[in-house]
ROSENU-647662 format. One line per field, with one value per residue (C-alpha): residue number from 1; residue in one letter; x, y, z. Coordinates in steps of 0.05 Angstrom, whole numbers, plus 5000, padded with zeros to 4 digits. Layout:
// ROSENU-647662
resi = NUM,...
resn = a,...
x = X,...
y = Y,...
z = Z,...
END
This chain:
// ROSENU-647662
resi = 1,2,3,4,5,6,7,8,9,10,11,12,13,14,15,16,17,18,19,20,21,22,23,24,25,26,27,28,29,30,31,32,33,34,35,36,37,38,39,40,41,42,43,44,45,46,47,48,49,50,51,52,53,54,55,56,57,58,59,60,61,62,63,64,65,66,67,68,69,70,71,72,73,74,75,76,77,78,79,80,81,82,83,84,85,86,87,88,89,90,91,92,93,94,95,96,97,98,99,100,101,102,103,104,105,106,107,108,109,110,111,112,113,114,115,116,117,118,119,120,121,122,123,124,125,126,127,128,129,130,131,132,133,134,135,136,137,138,139,140,141,142,143,144,145,146,147,148,149,150,151,152,153,154,155,156,157,158,159,160,161,162,163,164,165,166,167,168,169,170,171,172,173,174,175,176,177,178,179,180,181,182,183,184,185,186,187,188,189,190,191,192,193,194,195,196,197,198,199,200,201,202,203,204,205,206,207,208,209,210,211,212,213,214,215,216,217,218,219,220,221,222,223,224,225,226,227,228,229,230,231,232,233,234,235,236,237,238,239,240,241,242,243,244,245,246,247,248,249,250,251,252,253,254,255,256,257,258,259,260,261,262,263,264,265,266,267,268,269,270,271,272,273,274,275,276,277,278,279,280,281,282,283,284,285,286,287,288,289,290,291,292,293,294,295,296,297,298,299,300,301,302,303,304,305,306,307,308,309,310,311,312,313,314,315,316,317,318,319,320,321,322,323,324,325,326,327,328,329,330,331,332,333,334,335,336,337,338,339,340,341,342,343,344,345,346,347,348,349,350,351,352,353,354,355,356,357,358,359,360,361,362,363,364,365,366,367,368,369,370,371,372,373,374,375,376,377,378,379,380,381,382,383,384,385,386,387,388,389,390,391,392,393,394,395,396,397,398,399,400,401,402,403,404,405,406,407,408,409,410,411,412,413,414,415,416,417,418,419,420,421,422,423,424,425,426,427,428,429,430,431
resn = m,l,t,e,n,v,r,n,g,k,l,e,t,f,w,s,r,v,h,d,p,d,s,e,r,d,a,l,i,n,l,a,l,p,a,w,l,s,f,l,l,w,v,l,l,l,v,r,p,f,n,l,l,v,y,y,h,y,s,q,l,s,l,n,g,f,s,w,v,n,p,f,a,r,w,d,l,s,i,a,f,a,g,q,a,v,l,y,y,v,g,w,r,a,a,r,r,a,s,g,p,d,a,w,a,i,v,a,w,s,a,l,a,f,a,v,a,l,i,f,v,y,p,l,g,s,t,d,i,w,d,y,i,v,h,g,r,i,v,g,i,y,h,a,n,p,f,v,q,v,g,y,d,y,p,k,d,p,f,f,g,y,m,g,w,p,g,a,t,s,a,y,g,s,l,w,e,m,l,a,g,v,t,a,r,l,a,g,n,s,i,v,a,n,v,v,a,f,k,l,l,s,g,l,f,l,a,g,c,a,a,l,v,t,a,i,l,r,a,a,p,a,g,a,q,p,a,g,s,g,a,l,p,a,g,r,a,g,q,g,a,g,g,r,p,l,a,a,v,g,a,a,q,p,p,g,d,r,s,l,a,g,f,l,l,i,a,w,n,p,m,i,l,y,e,t,l,a,n,r,h,n,d,v,a,m,a,f,c,i,l,l,a,a,w,a,l,l,r,h,r,y,t,p,a,i,l,a,l,l,a,g,t,l,l,k,f,i,p,a,l,l,l,s,a,a,g,l,i,a,l,r,d,l,p,g,p,r,a,p,l,a,f,l,s,r,d,g,p,t,r,r,a,a,a,r,p,g,l,e,a,v,l,g,r,p,g,g,a,g,n,g,p,p,p,t,a,i,h,r,v,h,l,v,r,p,l,g,l,a,g,a,r,l,g,r,r,t,g,g,l,c,y,q,q,g,g,r,f,a,h,c,r,l,c,s,v,p,r,l,p,g,l,a,r,p,l,v,d,q,f
x = 8829,8775,8767,8844,8854,8792,8825,8891,8870,8889,8825,8810,8746,8729,8711,8792,8822,8775,8785,8857,8889,8950,8981,8969,8932,8885,8876,8859,8805,8774,8769,8746,8697,8648,8663,8636,8575,8557,8559,8512,8464,8457,8449,8398,8359,8365,8380,8339,8274,8277,8307,8311,8312,8253,8207,8236,8168,8127,8125,8133,8138,8148,8158,8087,8077,8132,8095,8038,8081,8127,8090,8166,8189,8193,8226,8282,8302,8297,8340,8387,8404,8406,8458,8496,8507,8536,8582,8602,8623,8659,8694,8716,8747,8789,8805,8834,8880,8894,8944,8981,8962,8919,8879,8864,8847,8799,8767,8765,8743,8687,8660,8664,8623,8573,8570,8557,8497,8463,8466,8408,8365,8299,8297,8243,8259,8256,8222,8279,8316,8259,8256,8341,8327,8269,8304,8360,8323,8297,8365,8402,8343,8294,8349,8307,8308,8295,8281,8224,8198,8164,8150,8081,8103,8127,8070,8096,8163,8181,8197,8137,8093,8159,8159,8141,8136,8120,8090,8159,8215,8287,8304,8381,8434,8457,8517,8482,8429,8488,8510,8445,8435,8498,8479,8410,8437,8486,8435,8381,8310,8319,8292,8348,8404,8385,8378,8436,8477,8457,8471,8536,8544,8537,8586,8633,8621,8621,8689,8717,8693,8724,8792,8785,8771,8837,8874,8850,8867,8942,8957,8928,8966,8952,8926,8916,8903,8827,8805,8782,8827,8865,8921,8947,8965,9039,9042,9013,9055,9070,9034,8969,8907,8935,8999,9031,9081,9036,9056,9051,8982,8948,8989,8981,8967,9009,8981,8979,8945,8879,8863,8840,8791,8767,8763,8722,8673,8652,8649,8628,8575,8503,8464,8506,8510,8431,8416,8469,8464,8402,8352,8401,8402,8450,8476,8548,8563,8553,8593,8648,8658,8658,8714,8750,8748,8767,8825,8855,8841,8885,8941,8936,8900,8846,8825,8814,8780,8727,8717,8699,8650,8624,8622,8588,8530,8517,8496,8457,8461,8483,8559,8545,8534,8607,8640,8650,8677,8728,8748,8759,8794,8845,8850,8870,8924,8958,9023,9044,9002,9012,8984,8912,8905,8942,8891,8829,8850,8875,8816,8759,8724,8724,8700,8638,8621,8624,8576,8532,8544,8482,8476,8542,8543,8465,8486,8552,8551,8573,8629,8689,8728,8686,8622,8638,8621,8659,8728,8723,8783,8734,8776,8842,8840,8909,8897,8966,9011,9071,9057,9061,9023,8987,8966,8934,8893,8871,8854,8821,8771,8756,8732,8697,8659,8635,8616,8579,8545,8526,8494,8453,8427,8405,8380,8336,8310,8301,8260,8218,8195,8118,8112,8164,8148,8164,8230,8264,8242,8262,8324,8347,8320,8376,8427
y = 6148,6202,6176,6169,6246,6262,6222,6248,6324,6332,6352,6423,6455,6523,6550,6527,6572,6631,6620,6609,6628,6607,6660,6731,6718,6671,6730,6775,6727,6722,6792,6812,6756,6784,6855,6829,6790,6847,6895,6852,6847,6929,6933,6875,6880,6957,6997,6966,6951,7017,7064,7136,7157,7114,7139,7209,7235,7204,7242,7209,7138,7081,7005,6997,7048,6999,6940,6957,6967,6902,6846,6821,6894,6870,6803,6843,6884,6832,6783,6838,6856,6785,6771,6831,6815,6750,6780,6845,6789,6750,6807,6833,6761,6768,6842,6819,6775,6816,6872,6913,6965,6907,6895,6970,6980,6917,6949,7026,7015,6972,7022,7074,7028,7014,7088,7106,7049,7071,7146,7124,7092,7122,7145,7097,7092,7165,7232,7272,7282,7326,7372,7381,7403,7449,7481,7489,7521,7571,7589,7583,7605,7643,7678,7666,7638,7562,7569,7617,7607,7535,7496,7523,7587,7564,7518,7533,7507,7435,7403,7420,7357,7313,7346,7299,7359,7419,7459,7443,7490,7461,7415,7423,7473,7531,7503,7446,7495,7538,7470,7451,7518,7516,7445,7467,7534,7488,7434,7482,7463,7392,7327,7285,7338,7359,7280,7266,7327,7320,7244,7267,7312,7248,7214,7260,7258,7186,7180,7229,7183,7122,7151,7182,7111,7094,7149,7132,7059,7070,7122,7088,7040,6969,6939,6859,6813,6798,6728,6706,6753,6711,6692,6625,6582,6573,6499,6525,6589,6588,6536,6550,6500,6431,6447,6480,6543,6608,6677,6740,6757,6694,6697,6737,6803,6860,6921,6968,6928,6926,6995,6958,6916,6982,7025,6968,6959,7030,7032,6967,6971,6955,6995,7052,7052,7050,7108,7149,7142,7111,7145,7203,7215,7271,7236,7222,7291,7294,7229,7260,7321,7269,7228,7288,7309,7237,7238,7305,7286,7225,7275,7318,7373,7394,7460,7434,7379,7418,7463,7401,7381,7452,7443,7386,7414,7470,7405,7370,7375,7312,7329,7376,7322,7298,7373,7358,7287,7322,7381,7322,7286,7351,7360,7294,7285,7360,7346,7380,7417,7487,7459,7444,7517,7543,7509,7533,7604,7611,7571,7571,7621,7578,7520,7565,7584,7518,7488,7559,7565,7614,7646,7683,7702,7729,7767,7795,7862,7878,7926,7895,7910,7916,7882,7818,7799,7831,7810,7754,7693,7648,7691,7675,7600,7568,7527,7543,7579,7556,7583,7658,7715,7687,7625,7671,7709,7642,7621,7685,7674,7612,7621,7685,7640,7588,7649,7682,7617,7598,7675,7659,7601,7631,7690,7657,7608,7663,7699,7634,7626,7654,7637,7682,7748,7785,7758,7732,7787,7848,7811,7803,7880,7903,7890
z = 5362,5381,5446,5459,5444,5496,5552,5540,5539,5463,5433,5442,5441,5416,5478,5510,5455,5471,5546,5540,5470,5444,5410,5395,5335,5368,5418,5363,5332,5397,5401,5326,5320,5380,5356,5281,5311,5354,5293,5254,5313,5314,5249,5233,5296,5315,5254,5202,5240,5271,5219,5238,5157,5145,5205,5222,5197,5254,5317,5390,5361,5414,5418,5418,5359,5321,5339,5304,5235,5257,5304,5319,5337,5413,5391,5350,5418,5464,5418,5407,5477,5494,5444,5459,5529,5518,5466,5511,5559,5506,5481,5550,5565,5508,5514,5587,5552,5489,5481,5430,5378,5338,5393,5411,5332,5341,5400,5377,5304,5332,5381,5327,5284,5333,5352,5272,5263,5323,5307,5249,5302,5318,5389,5410,5479,5503,5476,5514,5455,5421,5488,5479,5406,5423,5484,5444,5387,5437,5457,5392,5338,5379,5420,5484,5551,5561,5632,5621,5554,5534,5467,5477,5467,5391,5370,5300,5302,5271,5330,5369,5352,5374,5441,5506,5555,5512,5575,5617,5617,5616,5673,5666,5675,5632,5608,5566,5545,5518,5481,5457,5431,5391,5363,5347,5312,5270,5248,5219,5212,5192,5231,5210,5220,5287,5310,5278,5316,5382,5372,5359,5409,5455,5415,5432,5507,5508,5465,5519,5580,5547,5543,5611,5632,5602,5627,5697,5693,5662,5720,5780,5811,5796,5857,5873,5817,5834,5824,5759,5725,5678,5721,5706,5770,5777,5752,5690,5672,5601,5582,5535,5519,5518,5559,5496,5504,5510,5482,5532,5506,5544,5614,5669,5640,5658,5697,5639,5596,5629,5600,5548,5580,5616,5551,5523,5581,5568,5491,5474,5536,5502,5546,5548,5470,5466,5517,5494,5417,5406,5456,5461,5536,5558,5625,5591,5587,5663,5669,5627,5674,5734,5703,5684,5760,5782,5738,5758,5830,5813,5783,5848,5812,5858,5837,5761,5792,5829,5765,5730,5783,5778,5704,5709,5758,5704,5656,5712,5784,5807,5807,5862,5909,5899,5904,5982,5974,5920,5975,6033,5988,5969,6043,6056,6007,6009,6044,6115,6169,6124,6051,6070,6101,6036,5997,6037,6041,5971,5938,5988,5951,5893,5933,5965,5891,5868,5930,5911,5841,5835,5904,5896,5830,5837,5901,5870,5839,5771,5796,5766,5699,5642,5639,5679,5750,5816,5819,5872,5883,5837,5780,5813,5801,5794,5732,5701,5746,5717,5648,5686,5654,5598,5645,5699,5654,5620,5689,5707,5642,5661,5732,5702,5655,5704,5746,5699,5677,5753,5763,5690,5717,5783,5753,5704,5759,5805,5750,5731,5807,5811,5876,5906,5877,5946,5952,5887,5833,5883,5899,5821,5806,5853,5805
END
């Protein structure tokens, strides 16, 4: 009987149900199972052996240091990532065939559970978070300049012994140091509270990245169905495993549903989760600005896209490389021969300031209204023109904020360059 069932194709294997679900219930099970197993792997093989609440009083612990305490630490980490890679792939396959609010709930709540678990992992793969905290404390606690002062200037700070580069000034932009200063100010002097607060800041940016990827996939026009995307052959349309009728969730996936798989690719990615929430790198903040610019370009909002890249440059310099590309996309997409010229004449100074965020601000003379920078065209960015006067004021304030932060960043950099006393300091002293 068993041989006959195998010969007739009636014996279904577990993999056939995973690859080709017969109902929405099967699709949800295929999505929930890897989510649950992935959470168990994070907790058992990463949170338990590398718990922040247990080892926070040890400074600069690495995987080598943990191996002295736990000889199986390397095996725990290796097995965790090998298992997460498999479950990540299985979850992605299931997300491409699932749809509806239940599927979204499974993916979103699982991602939140992963994030909460990884917040309590000791940052064993990098010491960057401790430098972020100290530079943030220089701004928020000591009210000093992290582009001039270094960790050695505050040897009694409770985080000084944790720093990886106590003699280095900040390598990031002024906008990032403002965020770090506010975070450090709110967290106080507790080591655990500061680590958790900075990881929560990264988690917010990661959630924003996942939301922007979802919005981009929903707004972008659906292209041709790629190979291996789950579309069934013409002869099997409407059939599941074993030739039985198949629900819509297992058929060729509608273009709008690809956003679930895209959200999962960001929110469940083991390396992104590990580097962003366990080790706490700040690249996710820069990635958020780049994705925000991509979403704005997709909606033909070119000035906000350039401002998003400028904000990303004030976090970390890499988005500056995309400013020219964003400008070219705007010129290509604007209709008619007059629109590109109008865009250049109206917003040209905005892009020049974005391409040189510090130079124009330093060379500008504070002769505008109040104590702000001079009233150049960067104050006139048209973010919310249809809202009338209130929108114009908001746009001027937004442009002025970017202008001021660019100037502060360049000013701090010029003041901290000891090799150019004849050029940098007299230039700054003029203003």
